[in-house]
Short mmCIF file of the C-alpha atoms (twelve columns), coordinates in Angstrom:
data_MODEL
# 
_entry.id   MODEL 
# 
loop_
_atom_site.group_PDB 
_atom_site.id 
_atom_site.type_symbol 
_atom_site.label_atom_id 
_atom_site.label_alt_id 
_atom_site.label_comp_id 
_atom_site.label_asym_id 
_atom_site.label_seq_id 
_atom_site.Cartn_x 
_atom_site.Cartn_y 
_atom_site.Cartn_z 
_atom_site.pdbx_PDB_model_num 
ATOM 1   C CA . UNK A 1   -124.081 50.129 -77.322  1 
ATOM 2   C CA . UNK A 2   -121.384 48.599 -79.542  1 
ATOM 3   C CA . UNK A 3   -119.793 50.074 -82.626  1 
ATOM 4   C CA . UNK A 4   -121.914 47.622 -84.634  1 
ATOM 5   C CA . UNK A 5   -125.062 49.212 -83.201  1 
ATOM 6   C CA . UNK A 6   -123.814 52.670 -84.162  1 
ATOM 7   C CA . UNK A 7   -122.891 51.911 -87.785  1 
ATOM 8   C CA . UNK A 8   -125.101 48.964 -88.826  1 
ATOM 9   C CA . UNK A 9   -128.815 48.569 -89.275  1 
ATOM 10  C CA . UNK A 10  -129.630 45.055 -88.122  1 
ATOM 11  C CA . UNK A 11  -133.329 45.325 -87.391  1 
ATOM 12  C CA . UNK A 12  -135.923 42.798 -88.609  1 
ATOM 13  C CA . UNK A 13  -136.601 42.940 -92.355  1 
ATOM 14  C CA . UNK A 14  -140.389 43.179 -92.830  1 
ATOM 15  C CA . UNK A 15  -140.056 41.966 -96.441  1 
ATOM 16  C CA . UNK A 16  -138.322 38.746 -95.297  1 
ATOM 17  C CA . UNK A 17  -139.782 37.388 -92.034  1 
ATOM 18  C CA . UNK A 18  -137.134 35.744 -89.835  1 
ATOM 19  C CA . UNK A 19  -134.339 37.784 -91.415  1 
ATOM 20  C CA . UNK A 20  -132.581 40.928 -90.166  1 
ATOM 21  C CA . UNK A 21  -131.011 43.736 -92.149  1 
ATOM 22  C CA . UNK A 22  -127.204 43.823 -92.272  1 
ATOM 23  C CA . UNK A 23  -126.635 47.200 -93.837  1 
ATOM 24  C CA . UNK A 24  -124.362 50.096 -93.026  1 
ATOM 25  C CA . UNK A 25  -126.293 53.176 -91.995  1 
ATOM 26  C CA . UNK A 26  -124.022 55.151 -94.346  1 
ATOM 27  C CA . UNK A 27  -125.045 53.725 -97.724  1 
ATOM 28  C CA . UNK A 28  -122.248 55.608 -99.512  1 
ATOM 29  C CA . UNK A 29  -119.684 53.170 -98.058  1 
ATOM 30  C CA . UNK A 30  -118.732 49.941 -99.854  1 
ATOM 31  C CA . UNK A 31  -121.403 47.563 -98.519  1 
ATOM 32  C CA . UNK A 32  -124.340 49.702 -99.579  1 
ATOM 33  C CA . UNK A 33  -122.821 51.398 -102.606 1 
ATOM 34  C CA . UNK A 34  -121.569 48.155 -104.180 1 
ATOM 35  C CA . UNK A 35  -123.393 45.205 -102.644 1 
ATOM 36  C CA . UNK A 36  -126.894 46.621 -102.159 1 
ATOM 37  C CA . UNK A 37  -129.355 45.242 -99.636  1 
ATOM 38  C CA . UNK A 38  -128.002 42.514 -97.338  1 
ATOM 39  C CA . UNK A 39  -130.021 40.421 -94.894  1 
ATOM 40  C CA . UNK A 40  -128.940 37.819 -92.368  1 
ATOM 41  C CA . UNK A 41  -130.238 35.162 -90.018  1 
ATOM 42  C CA . UNK A 42  -128.716 32.640 -87.639  1 
ATOM 43  C CA . UNK A 43  -129.091 28.960 -88.550  1 
ATOM 44  C CA . UNK A 44  -128.033 27.047 -85.468  1 
ATOM 45  C CA . UNK A 45  -124.308 27.691 -85.109  1 
ATOM 46  C CA . UNK A 46  -124.083 29.084 -88.642  1 
ATOM 47  C CA . UNK A 47  -124.942 32.477 -90.060  1 
ATOM 48  C CA . UNK A 48  -126.520 33.036 -93.468  1 
ATOM 49  C CA . UNK A 49  -125.894 36.357 -95.240  1 
ATOM 50  C CA . UNK A 50  -127.968 36.998 -98.360  1 
ATOM 51  C CA . UNK A 51  -127.565 39.475 -101.170 1 
ATOM 52  C CA . UNK A 52  -129.872 40.173 -104.077 1 
ATOM 53  C CA . UNK A 53  -127.834 40.332 -107.304 1 
ATOM 54  C CA . UNK A 54  -128.509 43.121 -109.765 1 
ATOM 55  C CA . UNK A 55  -127.244 43.773 -113.286 1 
ATOM 56  C CA . UNK A 56  -124.291 45.742 -111.838 1 
ATOM 57  C CA . UNK A 57  -123.093 42.520 -110.137 1 
ATOM 58  C CA . UNK A 58  -122.695 40.592 -113.403 1 
ATOM 59  C CA . UNK A 59  -119.523 40.017 -115.412 1 
ATOM 60  C CA . UNK A 60  -119.232 39.850 -119.206 1 
ATOM 61  C CA . UNK A 61  -120.444 36.225 -119.156 1 
ATOM 62  C CA . UNK A 62  -123.715 37.198 -117.481 1 
ATOM 63  C CA . UNK A 63  -122.869 35.499 -114.183 1 
ATOM 64  C CA . UNK A 64  -122.179 37.057 -110.795 1 
ATOM 65  C CA . UNK A 65  -118.708 38.638 -110.838 1 
ATOM 66  C CA . UNK A 66  -116.147 36.811 -108.689 1 
ATOM 67  C CA . UNK A 67  -115.282 40.050 -106.894 1 
ATOM 68  C CA . UNK A 68  -118.904 40.312 -105.735 1 
ATOM 69  C CA . UNK A 69  -118.780 36.752 -104.412 1 
ATOM 70  C CA . UNK A 70  -115.500 37.510 -102.606 1 
ATOM 71  C CA . UNK A 71  -117.004 40.651 -101.116 1 
ATOM 72  C CA . UNK A 72  -120.031 38.740 -99.872  1 
ATOM 73  C CA . UNK A 73  -117.717 36.183 -98.255  1 
ATOM 74  C CA . UNK A 74  -115.634 38.876 -96.569  1 
ATOM 75  C CA . UNK A 75  -118.700 40.669 -95.208  1 
ATOM 76  C CA . UNK A 76  -120.173 37.331 -94.055  1 
ATOM 77  C CA . UNK A 77  -117.215 36.669 -91.756  1 
ATOM 78  C CA . UNK A 78  -117.956 39.852 -89.821  1 
ATOM 79  C CA . UNK A 79  -121.700 39.213 -89.875  1 
ATOM 80  C CA . UNK A 80  -121.048 35.753 -88.427  1 
ATOM 81  C CA . UNK A 81  -118.909 37.231 -85.659  1 
ATOM 82  C CA . UNK A 82  -121.793 39.521 -84.755  1 
ATOM 83  C CA . UNK A 83  -124.682 37.054 -85.154  1 
ATOM 84  C CA . UNK A 84  -123.277 33.824 -83.662  1 
ATOM 85  C CA . UNK A 85  -119.887 34.852 -82.237  1 
ATOM 86  C CA . UNK A 86  -118.680 37.229 -79.580  1 
ATOM 87  C CA . UNK A 87  -120.342 40.311 -80.986  1 
ATOM 88  C CA . UNK A 88  -118.725 43.563 -82.073  1 
ATOM 89  C CA . UNK A 89  -117.417 43.022 -85.609  1 
ATOM 90  C CA . UNK A 90  -116.924 46.673 -86.589  1 
ATOM 91  C CA . UNK A 91  -113.264 47.373 -85.828  1 
ATOM 92  C CA . UNK A 92  -111.934 43.950 -86.887  1 
ATOM 93  C CA . UNK A 93  -109.888 43.129 -90.010  1 
ATOM 94  C CA . UNK A 94  -109.563 40.198 -92.408  1 
ATOM 95  C CA . UNK A 95  -106.146 38.542 -92.137  1 
ATOM 96  C CA . UNK A 96  -106.699 35.702 -94.565  1 
ATOM 97  C CA . UNK A 97  -109.314 34.538 -97.021  1 
ATOM 98  C CA . UNK A 98  -108.971 31.352 -99.059  1 
ATOM 99  C CA . UNK A 99  -111.642 30.762 -101.682 1 
ATOM 100 C CA . UNK A 100 -112.360 27.999 -104.143 1 
ATOM 101 C CA . UNK A 101 -114.821 28.898 -106.898 1 
ATOM 102 C CA . UNK A 102 -116.740 25.800 -107.938 1 
ATOM 103 C CA . UNK A 103 -119.618 27.241 -109.980 1 
ATOM 104 C CA . UNK A 104 -121.030 30.388 -111.494 1 
ATOM 105 C CA . UNK A 105 -123.534 32.515 -109.617 1 
ATOM 106 C CA . UNK A 106 -126.930 33.003 -111.246 1 
ATOM 107 C CA . UNK A 107 -127.800 36.724 -111.124 1 
ATOM 108 C CA . UNK A 108 -131.516 35.907 -111.077 1 
ATOM 109 C CA . UNK A 109 -131.362 34.176 -107.654 1 
ATOM 110 C CA . UNK A 110 -130.323 35.402 -104.183 1 
ATOM 111 C CA . UNK A 111 -126.702 34.613 -103.304 1 
ATOM 112 C CA . UNK A 112 -126.052 33.317 -99.764  1 
ATOM 113 C CA . UNK A 113 -122.848 32.974 -97.764  1 
ATOM 114 C CA . UNK A 114 -123.345 30.378 -95.024  1 
ATOM 115 C CA . UNK A 115 -120.552 30.706 -92.472  1 
ATOM 116 C CA . UNK A 116 -119.584 28.927 -89.275  1 
ATOM 117 C CA . UNK A 117 -116.997 29.687 -86.633  1 
ATOM 118 C CA . UNK A 118 -114.363 26.966 -86.401  1 
ATOM 119 C CA . UNK A 119 -112.695 28.576 -83.383  1 
ATOM 120 C CA . UNK A 120 -112.772 31.911 -81.626  1 
ATOM 121 C CA . UNK A 121 -110.077 33.184 -79.292  1 
ATOM 122 C CA . UNK A 122 -109.687 36.528 -77.579  1 
ATOM 123 C CA . UNK A 123 -108.174 38.124 -80.691  1 
ATOM 124 C CA . UNK A 124 -108.777 35.735 -83.576  1 
ATOM 125 C CA . UNK A 125 -111.722 34.205 -85.357  1 
ATOM 126 C CA . UNK A 126 -111.331 31.201 -87.668  1 
ATOM 127 C CA . UNK A 127 -114.231 30.625 -90.056  1 
ATOM 128 C CA . UNK A 128 -115.334 28.487 -92.981  1 
ATOM 129 C CA . UNK A 129 -118.341 28.298 -95.229  1 
ATOM 130 C CA . UNK A 130 -119.934 28.053 -98.632  1 
ATOM 131 C CA . UNK A 131 -121.601 30.452 -101.014 1 
ATOM 132 C CA . UNK A 132 -124.795 28.840 -102.264 1 
ATOM 133 C CA . UNK A 133 -127.901 29.395 -104.319 1 
ATOM 134 C CA . UNK A 134 -130.453 26.894 -103.103 1 
ATOM 135 C CA . UNK A 135 -128.605 23.527 -103.478 1 
ATOM 136 C CA . UNK A 136 -126.012 24.896 -105.929 1 
ATOM 137 C CA . UNK A 137 -122.560 25.614 -104.491 1 
ATOM 138 C CA . UNK A 138 -120.806 28.649 -105.984 1 
ATOM 139 C CA . UNK A 139 -117.734 28.746 -103.720 1 
ATOM 140 C CA . UNK A 140 -116.165 27.286 -100.583 1 
ATOM 141 C CA . UNK A 141 -114.007 29.381 -98.279  1 
ATOM 142 C CA . UNK A 142 -112.109 29.697 -95.038  1 
ATOM 143 C CA . UNK A 143 -110.809 32.812 -93.378  1 
ATOM 144 C CA . UNK A 144 -109.212 34.405 -90.362  1 
ATOM 145 C CA . UNK A 145 -110.362 37.662 -88.771  1 
ATOM 146 C CA . UNK A 146 -108.352 39.598 -86.195  1 
ATOM 147 C CA . UNK A 147 -110.525 41.273 -83.615  1 
ATOM 148 C CA . UNK A 148 -109.430 44.825 -82.941  1 
ATOM 149 C CA . UNK A 149 -110.305 47.273 -80.203  1 
ATOM 150 C CA . UNK A 150 -112.289 50.326 -81.319  1 
ATOM 151 C CA . UNK A 151 -110.200 53.443 -81.937  1 
ATOM 152 C CA . UNK A 152 -110.416 56.056 -79.227  1 
# 
């Protein structure tokens, strides 16, 4: 059993066939308390992480707040490591995240981060992807994650 298995619920989502939950078992931590329900599925060598925007995710303009989009991207890098990479994403940390916002997120539609691994080494993971709503691109990104060993 990995740390991911201990702290994440990633069982099939009966409300969304073909998708799995990607939720912390402790819903008082950031992912659950701020982001709400997250689901994921592999798509070939990519991983799609979906959130369901709520009113609390909107900014004053009535679009999805940029911080929510950045959070989805950050979480997606770890989800991708787990779903299509080497596995245990729990003890790892984000080293770098570069994001280009290219459109506003519609709070009435699910928001997806579609991420692929560019390269994975023993300690590093290089990723890139896009945040999309159907065919609309909200952001493009690339990032680096450092894989850490679990604390004793």
